[in-house]
C-alpha positions as CSV (number, residue, x, y, z in Angstrom):
1,M,-8.3,-135.1,8.7
2,P,-4.7,-133.8,9.2
3,R,-4.0,-131.4,12.0
4,E,-3.2,-127.9,10.9
5,I,0.5,-127.3,10.5
6,E,1.6,-123.9,12.0
7,F,4.4,-123.1,9.5
8,S,5.3,-119.9,11.4
9,R,6.2,-121.9,14.5
10,L,8.2,-124.7,12.9
11,T,11.8,-125.1,14.1
12,L,14.5,-126.6,11.9
13,Q,14.0,-129.9,13.8
14,D,10.3,-129.8,13.2
15,A,10.8,-129.1,9.5
16,L,13.2,-132.0,9.1
17,D,10.9,-134.3,11.0
18,L,8.0,-133.2,8.8
19,A,10.0,-133.7,5.6
20,I,11.0,-137.2,6.8
21,L,7.4,-138.1,7.5
22,I,6.4,-136.9,4.0
23,E,9.1,-139.1,2.4
24,D,8.1,-142.1,4.5
25,E,4.4,-141.7,3.6
26,A,5.3,-141.4,-0.1
27,E,7.6,-144.5,0.1
28,E,4.8,-146.5,1.8
29,R,2.2,-145.5,-0.8
30,Y,4.5,-146.3,-3.7
31,L,5.1,-149.8,-2.3
32,E,1.3,-150.3,-1.8
33,L,0.7,-149.2,-5.4
34,A,3.6,-151.5,-6.6
35,E,1.9,-154.5,-4.9
36,Q,-1.4,-153.6,-6.4
37,M,0.1,-153.4,-9.9
38,E,1.8,-156.7,-9.4
39,T,-1.5,-158.2,-8.3
40,Y,-3.1,-157.0,-11.5
41,D,-0.2,-158.4,-13.5
42,T,1.0,-155.0,-14.5
43,P,4.7,-155.4,-14.0
44,N,6.1,-152.3,-15.7
45,A,4.0,-150.0,-13.6
46,G,4.8,-152.1,-10.5
47,R,8.5,-151.9,-11.2
48,F,8.3,-148.1,-11.7
49,F,6.4,-147.7,-8.4
50,R,9.1,-149.7,-6.6
51,F,11.7,-147.5,-8.2
52,M,9.9,-144.4,-6.9
53,A,9.6,-146.0,-3.4
54,D,13.3,-146.6,-3.4
55,N,14.0,-142.9,-4.3
56,E,11.7,-141.7,-1.5
57,K,13.5,-144.0,0.9
58,K,16.9,-142.7,-0.1
59,H,15.7,-139.1,0.3
60,G,14.1,-139.9,3.7
61,D,17.3,-141.6,4.8
62,S,19.4,-138.6,3.8
63,L,17.0,-136.3,5.8
64,R,17.2,-138.7,8.8
65,A,21.0,-138.5,8.7
66,R,20.9,-134.8,8.6
67,R,18.4,-134.6,11.4
68,Q,20.5,-137.0,13.5
69,A,23.7,-135.0,13.0
70,L,21.9,-131.8,14.1
71,F,19.5,-132.9,16.8
72,G,20.6,-136.4,17.8
73,G,17.8,-138.4,19.4
74,R,15.6,-135.6,20.5
75,P,11.9,-136.6,20.3
76,A,9.9,-135.2,17.4
77,A,7.2,-132.6,18.1
78,V,5.4,-133.3,14.8
79,D,3.7,-136.5,13.8
80,R,2.0,-138.3,10.9
81,D,-1.4,-136.9,11.9
82,M,-0.2,-133.5,10.6
83,L,-0.1,-134.6,7.0
84,F,-1.9,-136.7,4.4
85,D,-0.9,-137.2,0.8
86,V,1.6,-134.4,0.7
87,E,3.8,-136.2,-1.8
88,A,2.2,-139.7,-1.8
89,P,0.2,-140.6,-4.8
90,G,-3.5,-140.8,-4.2
91,Y,-5.0,-144.2,-3.7
92,D,-7.4,-143.6,-6.5
93,R,-4.7,-143.0,-9.0
94,A,-3.7,-146.7,-9.5
95,R,-5.7,-148.7,-12.0
96,A,-5.8,-152.3,-13.2
97,F,-3.7,-152.7,-16.3
98,M,-1.9,-149.4,-15.8
99,S,1.0,-148.8,-18.3
100,A,4.4,-147.6,-17.2
101,R,3.5,-144.2,-18.9
102,Q,0.5,-143.9,-16.7
103,A,2.5,-144.8,-13.6
104,L,5.0,-142.1,-14.5
105,E,2.1,-139.6,-14.9
106,V,1.0,-140.4,-11.4
107,A,4.5,-139.9,-10.1
108,L,4.8,-136.6,-11.8
109,E,1.5,-135.4,-10.2
110,S,2.9,-136.4,-6.8
111,E,6.2,-134.5,-7.3
112,I,4.2,-131.4,-8.4
113,K,2.0,-131.8,-5.3
114,A,5.0,-132.0,-3.1
115,H,6.5,-128.9,-4.7
116,D,3.3,-127.0,-4.2
117,F,3.2,-128.0,-0.5
118,F,6.7,-126.5,0.1
119,D,6.1,-123.5,-2.1
120,G,2.8,-122.8,-0.4
121,A,4.3,-123.0,3.1
122,L,7.1,-120.5,2.4
123,P,5.1,-117.3,2.9
124,Y,4.3,-118.4,6.4
125,I,7.8,-119.5,7.5
126,Q,9.6,-117.0,9.6
127,D,12.7,-119.0,10.8
128,P,15.5,-118.5,8.2
129,E,16.8,-122.1,8.6
130,V,13.4,-123.6,8.0
131,R,12.8,-121.2,5.1
132,S,16.1,-122.4,3.6
133,L,15.3,-126.0,4.1
134,F,11.8,-125.6,2.5
135,Q,13.4,-123.8,-0.5
136,E,15.9,-126.6,-0.8
137,L,13.1,-129.3,-0.7
138,R,11.0,-127.3,-3.2
139,S,14.0,-127.2,-5.5
140,E,14.5,-130.9,-5.1
141,E,10.9,-131.6,-6.1
142,I,11.6,-129.7,-9.3
143,D,14.6,-131.9,-10.0
144,H,12.4,-135.0,-9.3
145,Q,9.8,-133.7,-11.8
146,E,12.5,-133.2,-14.4
147,R,13.7,-136.8,-13.8
148,V,10.2,-138.2,-14.2
149,K,9.6,-136.1,-17.4
150,R,12.8,-137.5,-18.9
151,E,11.5,-141.0,-18.2
152,L,8.1,-140.1,-19.6
153,S,9.7,-138.9,-22.9
154,K,11.3,-142.4,-23.3
155,Q,7.9,-144.2,-23.0
156,P,5.8,-145.2,-26.0
157,Q,2.4,-143.6,-26.3
158,D,-0.3,-145.6,-24.6
159,D,-2.4,-148.0,-26.6
160,G,-5.5,-145.9,-26.2
161,L,-7.1,-148.2,-23.6
162,D,-8.7,-146.4,-20.8
163,P,-7.9,-148.1,-17.4
164,E,-11.3,-147.1,-16.2
165,E,-12.8,-149.7,-18.6
166,F,-11.1,-152.4,-16.5
167,V,-12.4,-151.3,-13.1
168,D,-14.7,-153.8,-11.4
169,E,-18.2,-152.7,-10.7
170,P,-19.0,-152.3,-7.0
171,P,-20.5,-155.4,-5.5
172,S,-24.3,-155.5,-5.1
173,L,-25.5,-155.3,-1.5
């Protein structure tokens, strides 16, 4: 269970550190999902999840550079225990034989989830610099959603197979 984030007390450094942690978590999850898809011989979904992991890494690296320029090597006051699945796709969203379209839909849900996190925090943020950063991050999530939607529009409709039909039954005890 994540620790409660006190948005009203976040400093700009805290907010940047939190944003970096969110990007790192999403990158790691996309890589896990890519490996899972490759295991199930679902290369198109795997490639897309790797693409998303690369995007999360780039965004995290950009935030890290910004944090370094402003705060140098000061230790972080926030940690990974303060968040869970803010932007990362849920573990339960990947399925065997997932299509690229379905992978894109998972990514879109994650970008919406991240937008909602930043948007939901704004009423509690008092520091103007933190508010500005969260507004910027919220806006970037909208841009990410639009990018995923553009990719979705290029995908063929799914073949009508339900990935749930390919899920293994739980082992008997």
